[in-house]
Backbone bond lengths (Angstrom), bond angles and torsions (degrees), N, CA, C in turn:
res aa  C-N    CA-C-N  psi(-1)  N-CA   C-N-CA  omega(-1)  CA-C   N-CA-C  phi
1 M - - - 1.457 - - 1.525 108.50 -
2 E 1.309 115.43 132.45 1.459 120.59 178.22 1.520 111.45 -72.76
3 R 1.318 115.39 163.52 1.473 120.32 173.74 1.518 109.65 -69.21
4 N 1.300 115.64 170.62 1.462 124.75 177.07 1.521 114.12 78.11
5 Y 1.315 117.81 -0.91 1.454 119.31 175.30 1.524 109.10 -80.36
6 I 1.315 116.43 140.80 1.459 122.43 169.90 1.527 105.70 -92.09
7 K 1.317 117.23 134.33 1.461 120.56 -178.19 1.520 110.71 -99.86
8 Y 1.330 115.12 132.42 1.461 123.39 178.95 1.525 106.78 -124.11
9 Y 1.323 117.03 133.14 1.460 121.06 -176.48 1.520 111.24 -115.05
10 R 1.307 115.33 143.64 1.467 121.95 176.15 1.527 108.43 -160.06
11 S 1.324 115.73 168.78 1.459 119.63 172.88 1.523 108.26 -118.01
12 V 1.323 115.56 155.09 1.452 121.78 -178.09 1.526 109.19 -78.99
13 N 1.320 115.57 128.18 1.459 122.20 177.77 1.525 110.65 -87.06
14 Y 1.322 115.64 153.61 1.468 120.75 -179.39 1.531 111.27 -58.26
15 Y 1.332 116.97 -43.07 1.465 120.17 -177.19 1.533 112.95 -66.20
16 E 1.315 117.80 -11.59 1.465 120.79 179.17 1.531 112.17 -88.24
17 T 1.329 116.19 -2.58 1.465 120.18 -179.05 1.523 110.62 -99.71
18 D 1.321 115.34 162.57 1.458 120.73 179.15 1.527 109.76 -106.68
19 Q 1.309 117.13 -170.68 1.455 122.31 -176.48 1.527 112.20 -63.15
20 M 1.318 117.20 -22.44 1.465 120.99 178.60 1.529 111.78 -84.69
21 G 1.333 116.78 -3.78 1.457 120.64 178.39 1.516 114.46 83.78
22 I 1.328 116.45 13.16 1.466 119.82 178.34 1.528 109.15 -115.72
23 V 1.316 116.37 160.57 1.461 120.44 -179.65 1.528 109.12 -61.23
24 H 1.329 115.24 128.71 1.461 120.44 176.91 1.523 108.71 -64.49
25 H 1.319 116.40 139.97 1.463 121.38 -173.89 1.527 113.44 -54.48
26 S 1.313 118.56 -33.81 1.468 120.73 -177.51 1.523 112.58 -66.52
27 N 1.317 117.71 -24.53 1.467 120.27 -177.24 1.524 113.13 -72.98
28 Y 1.318 117.98 -21.12 1.462 119.59 177.52 1.525 110.48 -63.39
29 I 1.339 116.30 -33.10 1.460 120.27 178.39 1.532 109.14 -66.15
30 R 1.315 116.93 -37.13 1.465 120.84 175.80 1.535 110.25 -66.12
31 F 1.325 116.51 -40.24 1.469 119.98 178.11 1.526 109.81 -60.31
32 F 1.338 116.04 -42.32 1.466 119.98 177.71 1.526 110.27 -58.64
33 E 1.325 116.33 -45.02 1.461 119.75 -178.48 1.526 111.41 -63.11
34 E 1.321 117.37 -43.74 1.460 120.61 178.02 1.525 110.44 -57.42
35 A 1.325 116.00 -46.13 1.467 120.43 -178.94 1.520 111.35 -66.77
36 R 1.339 117.34 -37.79 1.474 120.87 179.23 1.532 110.80 -65.76
37 L 1.325 117.27 -43.72 1.464 120.39 177.59 1.525 110.66 -61.66
38 Y 1.324 116.43 -40.37 1.464 121.01 178.15 1.529 110.32 -65.08
39 L 1.326 117.28 -44.25 1.465 122.55 177.82 1.523 110.71 -56.56
40 M 1.319 116.41 -49.51 1.459 120.25 -178.70 1.532 111.06 -64.86
41 K 1.317 116.78 -40.09 1.465 120.33 -179.92 1.526 110.68 -64.79
42 Q 1.332 117.53 -41.71 1.458 121.04 178.45 1.518 111.80 -63.23
43 A 1.323 116.60 -27.36 1.464 121.44 179.07 1.526 111.89 -87.97
44 G 1.342 116.69 5.83 1.453 120.17 178.84 1.514 114.24 81.24
45 M 1.331 116.11 21.50 1.458 121.02 -178.96 1.524 110.05 -126.47
46 D 1.311 115.51 65.64 1.455 121.79 179.84 1.531 109.96 -59.77
47 Y 1.320 117.14 133.79 1.463 121.15 -177.61 1.523 112.29 -57.41
48 R 1.317 117.29 -40.14 1.470 119.64 -179.87 1.529 109.61 -60.61
49 R 1.315 116.70 -44.25 1.465 121.01 179.65 1.534 110.56 -63.66
50 L 1.332 116.58 -42.18 1.461 119.81 179.00 1.523 110.98 -61.89
51 E 1.329 116.27 -42.34 1.465 119.33 178.73 1.527 111.33 -65.41
52 E 1.334 116.79 -36.19 1.466 119.90 176.26 1.527 111.03 -64.53
53 M 1.332 116.76 -27.81 1.462 122.00 177.87 1.532 111.41 -81.47
54 G 1.338 116.58 -5.64 1.460 120.27 -179.60 1.516 113.78 91.53
55 I 1.326 117.38 21.97 1.466 121.82 179.89 1.523 108.53 -110.45
56 I 1.319 115.91 121.48 1.459 122.20 176.04 1.523 107.00 -112.92
57 I 1.337 116.68 136.57 1.464 120.98 -175.70 1.531 109.28 -123.87
58 P 1.334 117.94 78.86 1.465 119.86 -179.19 1.529 112.47 -73.61
59 V 1.312 114.61 159.29 1.459 122.13 174.27 1.524 107.42 -82.80
60 T 1.335 116.84 129.86 1.465 120.83 178.65 1.529 112.27 -103.90
61 F 1.327 116.72 -23.31 1.472 120.62 173.75 1.525 109.34 -162.32
62 V 1.330 114.37 159.99 1.470 121.67 176.24 1.521 107.51 -138.49
63 R 1.322 115.50 136.11 1.465 122.21 170.40 1.510 107.34 -125.70
64 C 1.319 116.32 135.85 1.461 119.53 -179.20 1.521 109.45 -142.90
65 N 1.328 116.36 126.71 1.459 122.18 175.39 1.520 108.09 -110.27
66 Y 1.326 115.49 117.53 1.458 122.13 -179.52 1.526 107.81 -91.31
67 L 1.318 116.74 114.93 1.463 121.50 -175.50 1.521 112.10 -101.08
68 V 1.317 117.22 -47.50 1.468 123.91 -179.25 1.527 106.79 -139.60
69 P 1.336 118.12 131.25 1.469 118.69 -177.35 1.530 113.16 -69.52
70 L 1.317 114.26 147.23 1.466 121.43 172.44 1.522 107.99 -100.69
71 R 1.348 115.31 153.99 1.456 120.68 -175.95 1.529 110.79 -129.20
72 F 1.329 115.53 167.13 1.450 123.14 178.05 1.523 110.67 -49.77
73 E 1.326 115.28 132.58 1.459 126.85 178.76 1.527 114.78 72.50
74 D 1.334 118.58 2.89 1.465 118.73 172.91 1.520 107.87 -61.97
75 E 1.308 115.80 136.19 1.459 121.79 171.97 1.526 106.01 -89.14
76 V 1.324 116.06 129.09 1.461 119.31 -177.11 1.517 111.63 -124.56
77 E 1.320 113.56 152.01 1.460 122.16 173.05 1.516 105.87 -114.16
78 I 1.321 115.85 123.21 1.458 120.15 178.17 1.522 107.05 -109.77
79 A 1.308 115.68 116.46 1.457 122.02 179.40 1.520 107.80 -98.17
80 A 1.333 116.54 128.65 1.463 121.17 -178.16 1.520 109.74 -133.39
81 K 1.326 115.70 143.92 1.468 119.96 173.63 1.520 109.65 -155.40
82 I 1.314 114.51 151.70 1.458 120.49 174.64 1.522 107.24 -77.55
83 T 1.328 115.86 125.12 1.468 119.87 -177.02 1.526 112.72 -110.16
84 K 1.328 117.58 -21.89 1.462 120.82 176.80 1.524 108.13 -142.01
85 Y 1.317 115.26 141.00 1.457 120.07 178.09 1.518 108.93 -162.47
86 D 1.322 116.58 127.31 1.467 119.88 179.19 1.531 112.88 -127.78
87 G 1.333 116.56 10.27 1.449 120.12 -179.93 1.513 113.74 94.04
88 I 1.327 116.81 -14.31 1.458 122.21 176.72 1.526 110.16 -120.04
89 K 1.338 115.74 -41.08 1.461 122.14 179.47 1.525 109.68 -123.82
90 M 1.338 114.08 158.12 1.461 120.69 -179.41 1.523 108.14 -146.17
91 E 1.334 115.71 145.34 1.460 121.00 171.84 1.518 108.69 -123.98
92 V 1.328 115.45 141.03 1.455 122.36 177.34 1.528 107.70 -121.69
93 S 1.335 116.00 131.56 1.462 121.90 178.24 1.519 109.93 -104.12
94 Y 1.332 114.76 148.61 1.458 121.11 -176.56 1.526 110.24 -134.80
95 E 1.318 114.77 147.34 1.455 122.36 169.52 1.521 106.24 -135.83
96 I 1.326 116.37 129.79 1.457 121.02 179.11 1.523 108.38 -111.91
97 Y 1.329 114.87 125.14 1.462 122.21 -178.63 1.525 110.38 -115.06
98 Q 1.318 116.36 144.35 1.455 121.23 169.67 1.518 104.64 -77.34
99 K 1.321 117.46 116.53 1.462 122.14 -169.09 1.535 112.83 -60.87
100 E 1.320 117.60 -42.35 1.465 121.06 -175.97 1.524 112.75 -64.11
101 T 1.330 116.79 -42.00 1.463 120.49 -176.60 1.525 113.00 -97.89
102 G 1.342 116.87 -18.93 1.458 120.21 -175.73 1.518 112.94 77.25
103 Q 1.328 117.54 7.62 1.455 121.17 -177.06 1.525 111.27 -74.64
104 L 1.327 115.37 133.01 1.463 121.29 175.11 1.521 108.04 -72.24
105 C 1.329 117.22 122.92 1.468 122.15 -175.98 1.518 113.20 -107.97
106 T 1.324 116.80 -32.04 1.462 120.78 -173.13 1.523 109.76 -150.06
107 R 1.324 115.16 143.41 1.466 122.00 171.52 1.519 107.65 -126.84
108 G 1.325 116.14 146.15 1.449 118.14 178.31 1.512 113.21 -159.73
109 I 1.316 114.53 168.98 1.463 122.69 177.86 1.526 106.98 -142.52
110 T 1.327 116.17 140.19 1.463 120.62 169.76 1.520 108.43 -122.49
111 G 1.314 115.18 144.35 1.457 121.71 176.07 1.512 109.46 -108.04
112 H 1.330 116.25 147.99 1.458 121.91 -176.40 1.524 109.84 -144.07
113 C 1.328 115.23 158.73 1.452 120.98 170.07 1.521 107.33 -132.90
114 F 1.297 116.57 171.89 1.465 122.62 -177.64 1.523 107.93 -114.96
115 L 1.348 115.47 121.18 1.453 121.20 -177.54 1.522 110.45 -125.59
116 D 1.352 115.18 156.29 1.463 119.63 171.73 1.534 107.77 -88.48
117 P 1.327 118.51 174.82 1.473 120.38 -178.76 1.532 113.88 -59.49
118 G 1.328 117.70 -21.50 1.465 121.83 175.84 1.515 112.93 -86.71
119 L 1.332 116.23 8.21 1.467 124.22 179.70 1.530 113.59 66.98
120 K 1.327 115.99 27.09 1.466 121.99 175.35 1.531 108.08 -96.00
121 P 1.339 117.41 141.16 1.474 120.09 -179.98 1.532 112.10 -60.21
122 I 1.314 114.82 143.60 1.466 121.99 176.38 1.522 107.88 -109.12
123 R 1.313 116.42 132.19 1.464 121.42 170.34 1.524 106.12 -91.66
124 M 1.332 114.75 100.83 1.459 120.78 -171.45 1.527 112.58 -59.97
125 K 1.317 117.57 -36.30 1.465 120.41 -177.92 1.523 111.17 -60.51
126 R 1.320 116.14 -38.74 1.463 120.89 -179.18 1.531 112.02 -83.82
127 A 1.334 117.11 -44.79 1.467 121.17 -173.12 1.531 113.38 -81.11
128 F 1.334 116.45 -35.39 1.470 121.06 -176.70 1.534 109.40 -139.50
129 P 1.325 117.83 70.17 1.473 120.69 -173.91 1.534 114.08 -57.84
130 D 1.326 118.16 -35.35 1.469 119.76 179.53 1.522 111.46 -65.95
131 L 1.344 116.75 -43.91 1.462 120.56 177.91 1.520 110.77 -67.51
132 F 1.334 116.10 -38.63 1.463 119.87 177.33 1.523 109.80 -56.57
133 A 1.319 116.73 -48.23 1.467 121.52 -177.85 1.523 111.12 -64.54
134 K 1.309 117.02 -39.39 1.466 121.15 -179.67 1.533 110.91 -64.65
135 L 1.326 116.74 -44.60 1.474 121.01 178.12 1.529 111.15 -66.19
136 K 1.310 116.05 -42.57 1.474 120.81 179.32 1.536 109.95 -60.80
137 A 1.323 116.37 -41.42 1.460 120.59 179.50 1.530 112.14 -63.76
138 M 1.315 117.01 -30.17 1.468 120.22 -179.06 1.518 112.72 -65.93
139 I 1.325 118.70 -29.82 1.451 119.04 178.09 1.527 112.42 -90.89
140 E 1.310 116.79 -14.03 1.461 120.23 -179.29 1.520 113.07 -93.66
141 E 1.329 117.10 -9.22 1.471 120.36 -179.37 1.513 111.22 -66.88
């Protein structure tokens, strides 16, 4: 795992598994979201606060590579970091590890943009220079 990742920990719930006893593929996207919200909160940019400021950050794409299946009660470490950011769009990368073995199980990326409540793009550098600088610093660390 590279530096600059924020680590988020959770365990796999029974309801997140399928009939084969492994995590259903759709739940990895939820894991990414949990880790992304945690990443932003740790950086002082809580999603609720951003939405109160009129900033909406929708998902524009998701990529997920399933390497090794996770199972009920597995303890996992989800590493997340912002890998691209230009003030209009952002990408977050994820790596999910089985905590006990340290094995990399999943890799993924989500894409995002910044919109106002009317769904119009926001140029963060102009509209929110402090947040722009904080996000920019996260990829330069």
